[in-house]
C-alpha positions as CSV (number, residue, x, y, z in Angstrom):
1,M,-1.0,37.1,-41.3
2,A,-4.2,38.5,-43.9
3,R,-6.9,40.8,-43.5
4,K,-10.2,39.6,-42.0
5,K,-13.7,40.5,-43.7
6,T,-15.1,43.5,-42.2
7,I,-18.9,43.1,-42.7
8,S,-21.8,45.6,-41.9
9,A,-25.1,45.2,-39.8
10,E,-26.1,47.1,-42.8
11,S,-25.1,44.1,-45.2
12,I,-26.4,41.7,-43.1
13,I,-30.0,43.3,-42.6
14,N,-29.3,43.5,-46.5
15,T,-29.5,40.2,-47.1
16,G,-31.6,38.9,-44.2
17,L,-34.1,40.5,-46.3
18,K,-32.9,39.4,-49.5
19,V,-33.1,35.4,-47.7
20,I,-36.5,36.3,-47.2
21,R,-38.0,37.4,-50.1
22,E,-36.3,34.3,-52.2
23,H,-36.4,31.5,-49.4
24,G,-39.4,32.3,-46.8
25,I,-39.2,33.3,-42.8
26,E,-38.5,29.8,-42.3
27,A,-35.5,29.9,-44.4
28,L,-33.4,32.6,-42.3
29,N,-31.4,31.6,-40.5
30,A,-27.6,32.2,-39.2
31,R,-26.0,29.5,-41.2
32,H,-28.0,30.1,-44.6
33,L,-27.3,33.9,-43.9
34,A,-23.7,33.3,-43.9
35,E,-23.5,30.9,-46.2
36,E,-24.9,33.2,-48.4
37,M,-23.2,36.3,-47.5
38,S,-19.9,33.9,-48.3
39,V,-18.9,34.1,-44.3
40,T,-18.6,32.1,-40.9
41,T,-21.9,32.6,-38.1
42,T,-19.4,35.4,-36.3
43,P,-20.1,38.1,-37.8
44,I,-23.8,37.7,-37.3
45,F,-23.7,37.1,-33.8
46,T,-20.8,39.9,-33.3
47,N,-23.6,42.6,-35.0
48,F,-26.8,41.4,-33.4
49,G,-26.1,39.3,-30.6
50,S,-28.9,37.2,-31.5
51,M,-31.4,35.7,-33.9
52,D,-34.0,37.0,-32.0
53,N,-31.8,41.1,-32.8
54,L,-31.4,40.2,-36.0
55,I,-35.2,39.7,-37.5
56,F,-36.2,42.6,-34.9
57,A,-34.0,45.0,-37.0
58,I,-34.9,42.8,-40.7
59,W,-38.2,44.0,-39.5
60,K,-36.8,47.2,-38.6
61,K,-35.7,47.9,-42.0
62,A,-38.5,46.4,-44.0
63,K,-41.2,48.8,-42.5
64,Q,-39.2,51.7,-43.0
65,D,-38.6,50.8,-46.5
66,C,-42.5,50.3,-46.4
67,D,-43.3,53.5,-44.7
68,D,-40.8,55.2,-47.3
69,Y,-42.4,53.4,-50.5
70,L,-45.7,54.8,-49.3
71,A,-44.9,58.4,-48.6
72,Q,-43.0,58.7,-51.5
73,S,-46.3,57.2,-53.5
74,L,-48.4,59.9,-51.8
75,K,-46.1,62.4,-53.4
76,S,-47.4,61.9,-56.7
77,P,-49.9,63.4,-58.6
78,V,-52.8,61.1,-58.6
79,V,-53.8,58.6,-61.3
80,F,-57.6,59.5,-62.5
81,K,-58.1,61.5,-59.7
82,E,-60.2,64.2,-61.9
83,F,-62.5,61.6,-62.9
84,G,-63.2,60.4,-60.0
85,L,-64.2,63.7,-58.6
86,R,-66.2,64.1,-61.7
87,F,-68.0,61.4,-60.7
88,L,-69.3,62.3,-57.5
């Protein structure tokens, strides 16, 4: 008997983000997501239980990515800071 393909929650979330970026939030449904991952819908519902739980997990991941991006950008030196200070 062939071993079943193991799909992680993280890969489902990342694929969900990809689907949203490429096709919009309206395109995010279990069948489209499963088709994108070349699996059935079973791993999606096994990991998340419902599409609402999956959408919430995707939202949390997107928010975390945004927060990380903002935190990283604040660490870099501000371009034209000296010019702005001289202007004041």
